Every structure is written in C-alpha cells, then in structure tokens.
N, C-alpha and C positions, 0 to 999 in steps of 0.2 A: 503494500500500499504506500502511495506517496506520503511522505512525512517531512516536515521540517522540525528542527530542534531550536527552541528559543534559548536565549542567553541564560535563562535560569533552568535549563535542562528539561523542558516540557516538550514532548512530542506532539505536534499538531498535524492531524490528518487533513488533507485536502483533495479535491477534485479539480482538474485542469483540462478542459475539453476544447478542441478546435482552435481556430486562429482568428486574426482580425482584432478589432478594438475590444480590449478586456472589459467584461462586467463581472464585479465582484459581489458576491451575495453573503450577507451576515444574517444568520438564523436567529430565531427567537428562543426564549426560555421555554422549556428544558430540552429543546429539540436538537436537530443535527443538520448537516448540509443536505440531507435527504429531504428536508422539508421544501427545498427549491426545485424539486424534480419538474414540475410544470414549467417553471421559468427557464431552467437550464436547457431543457429539450427545445423549448420554443426559440430562445435566442440563439442556440447553437444552429438551428435550422435557418436562421436569418443572417448567418455568416459572422457571428460574434465569437470571441473567445469567452468561455464561461468558467468561472472559478468560484468554488465555495468550500469553506473549511468547517471543521467541527471545533467549536470553541473549547478551550481547555476544560477538561472535566466532562465534556459532553461528547456523545457519539463514540468515535474511535480514537479520539486524543487521549492523552495521559490523564489518568484519574489522580491527580495530585491533590494534596490537602489544602494548598494555599494558592493565593493569587487570583481568587475569584472576585475581582473587582474591575471597574472600568478602566483604570490605568493599565492593568495587565491585559485586558481584552484588547485595548487599542494597540498596545505594544506588540501583542501577538499578531494582529492584523498587519501592522507595519512590518514586522519580520517576514511575513509571507509575501507582501508586495515587493519588498526589497529582494528576497530570494528569487522571485519570479521576474524581477527587474520590469515591473509593470510601468507603462507610461499611458497617459491619456485615458486612464480607467475611470469607469462609471461604478461607483459604489452604491449598492442597494441593500438596505437593512430593514428587517421586519421586527417590530416590537422592541425587545432588548437589543437586537441587532441594529436598530435604528439608533439607539443610544451609542452603541460601539462605533458606528460609522461617523457620527457627529463628533464623538470624542477623538477618534482616530485623526480626522481631518484637522480639528483644532489644535491637536497635540503634535502632529507630525508634519503639518503643512500640506500644501496643495501642489507640489511639484509633480506628483505622479497622478493627480486627480483632475478629471475633466468635469464631471457633474456628479450629483448624488440624488438618490431618491430614498425617503424614509416612509415606511408604510405601517400605519397603525402603531406608531413608535412611541417610546416612553418619554422622550423629551417634551417640554423643558424639565418638569419634575412631577413625579407621581404622588408623593406623599404630601399630606396636608401639613402646612407650616403657617406661621404668621404672615409670611410674605407670599404664600401660595395657598390662599384660603379655599380655593376650589379643588384642592387635591383630596385623596382618599385618606381616611385616618390610618395612623400607623397600625392600629390593632388589626386591620384588614390583612396586612402583610405579615404580621405576627401569626395570624391564623393560617396563612399559607404555609409559613415555616412549620407550624405544629402538624399540619397535615402531611407535609413532605417527610417529617421526621417520624411520624407514627404509622401511617399506612399509605406510603407513597404509591403503591400498585393500585389501590382503589381510587385515590385521588387523581391519578393520571388516567383513569377510565372515565371518572365523572366529569373532569374538565372539558375534554373534546366532545363528550356525549351531550354536553349542556352549553355553557355560555361561550366557549372558545370559537365555535363555529355557528353560534346562534341556533343550535338544534333544539334548544328549550323554547323557542318561539312558536306561537300557533302556526300551524300549517307547514312547519319545517319538515324536510325529509332527510333524516340522519342517514349518512353513509357509513355503514359498518366498517367498510375498508379504511375510510379516512380516520375514524375513531380508533381503530386498531393500529393503524400506522403511527398515529400520534403516540399511542401507548408504547409501541415498540421503540420509537426514537427516544422517548423519555426514559424508558427503563435501561436502555443502553448506557446511559450516562451515570455519573457519580452523585449519590445522594448528598454528599458534602458540597460538591460544586453547585448543585441545585439549591441547597439550603442557603449557602452564602450568596448565591446569585439573586435571590429575592431581595436582599438588602442592596445589592449592587444596582438592580434595575429600578428599585422604588425610592431610593434615598439619594442617588446621585442627581445633583443639580446641573443640568446642561446649559443654563442660561447664558453664561459667558462663552461657552463653546459655540453656540449658535451665532452669537454676535460676531465672532471671529472669521466665520466662514464667508468667502467671497464667491466661490463657484456656484453655478445655479443648483438649486435644490428643489426637488418636486416633493411636496408633503402630501401624501395620500392617506385618507382616514375615512372609515365608515362611521356614519352617525348613530349606528346601533352597535357600537363596539362596547361589550360588556366587561372587557379586560382592562383596556386603557381607555377610559372614558373621553369622548370626542372633545368636549368643550374646554378642558383643561390641558389639552395636549396639541392636536393638529393646528387649530387656529393661532394658538400662542406661539408655537415654534415658527410658523410661517412669518409672523410679525417681527420675530427677533432676527430672522435671517435677512442679510443684505439683499439677497437675490433669490428669495423664496417664493414658491407658487403653491397655493393650497388647492387641493382637488378633493372635494367632499363627495362621498358616495352614500345615497340615500338608502338605509336599511341594511347596508353591508356589515358583516360581522368582523370580529377581530382577526379571524383566520382567512381573510379574503384572498390572499394570494392562492390559496388552495381552492376554495369553494367558488371563487369568482375569477378564476385565472384567465379566462378569455378576456375579460374587460381589463383586468390589471396589466396583463402582458401587452394588449394594444396601447394602453395609455403610456406605459413605460417606453415601448418602442418609439411612439410619436415624440416623447420628451427627449429621448436620446438622439433621435434623428433631426430634431428641430434646430 
C-alpha cells in the first residue's frame, strides 16, 4: 500500500490515481479516503489526478496514541503534498476534512494550492462560546466522546442510519450499503484517534485561518445538515474568506457528497473549471 512517513514517524496511507491537475480530498470524522469513492471516480474520468489519504489514526494509517489535533492533521497533509510535489492543486474537504484543508492552507501557505472547496465543514467553530453564541453546547460533544468510548460499534451504526445522511427524515429511503460502508470505515480506525478527534473538530477555532486564505474557496453546505448546523458554519465561513463563495443546498444532509454525489460533483467541476 502507498504510504508516507511523517516526521514523527506516523505512516499515512494514500491513494493517487491518474494524471492532470491534482485534486486532493480530505475526509470527515471518523471515516477514511474510501468516503470519496464517488468523487475520485468522477474526477478521474474527467482527466484529473485524484488523491486521498487516511488521516492519522483513521483507515489504514498508523493507529498512534498522539497527534490527533488540527496542527498534526494539517502537517500530515503538507507532508503528503510535499512528497508528491503537488502544484496547482485543488483541495476538497468534507466536515472535519474541511477544517483540515483550511488549517493546512493557512498554516503552510498557498504555493501549491490553486483553489479549495469545503463541504458541510466544521469551520469557523462548532462549540458554543461567548464569542460564538450560535454554536453547539460542549456537552453535545462530550456525549459523542462517551458513545465513542463505551459502544463505538453501535454508535457508528446509529449515526449513518439516522442524522448523518438524513435517513431519519420523513420519506427518506435509507441505503443499507451506505450505512454499512460508513460503519466499516469507522471501525477500521482507532478509538483513541476518534475520541480525540471530537475535540479537534469541535473546539478548534478556524476564524483566523479563514481570514488568511487568498485563493478562491467554494463553501458548500446543506441547510438540513444535522451534524454541522448550517447557520453557524457555511455562511460565517464564506464571510470570513477573502475570496469565498457560498452555495447552499436546500434539504441536503451532512453526508451529501455520498447521497447527492451527482449534484456535488457537477458543482465542484464547474468551480474548478471556472
């Protein structure tokens, strides 16, 4: 399997298919590069080089005890882009991966980056604070940690079967394959990485990161996102970006790159080619 080793000795698994302008995909919590199947195949077929990695502690990457924070996530992504010597890359991040992309660009600069897109992403800040009154209470995330620590297997069944893909909405038609694939990806990863990752995605404040970014950024968010609520995320991120564009999807769930792949892929392609 293709791997790179980071400076702190972590092996990061990645996929690298095709040639042409590179598109780099950063997955959400607690998943893996496999969550981008619909995008990887689509853009490969359009003549792009598509790359996706498993975040440390996730998927096929090393299950280390430490480093499950946004600084390490961004640095691991930087190590991958440097190893592959990517230029003029488009970075696409979903959920926690959107935070990873934003932090990577702000922390490591734009010399390798052409554009970015963040989908149902966690920036600017998920947790409720005095300066972020629209955020979710910290006890919501504490509860996620408790469920991860006590019965991860059941929790990872309930989340995709319900709010992640909007399968708990009236008239929804749950896909058993999608639910099981989410469970499979989640259970491949490390409970420790996932436990710590909840703090990383909920308590990291990306406000200053967003302000630093100059490249065009497409902010894509569904207004029925039950995981990263729309009002306190997408619109706020778009306002903080120098060159941000918000695209709102009526009724789309958090996991829209999977359940609404046709729409998301078409809009990403138009943004990249524009």
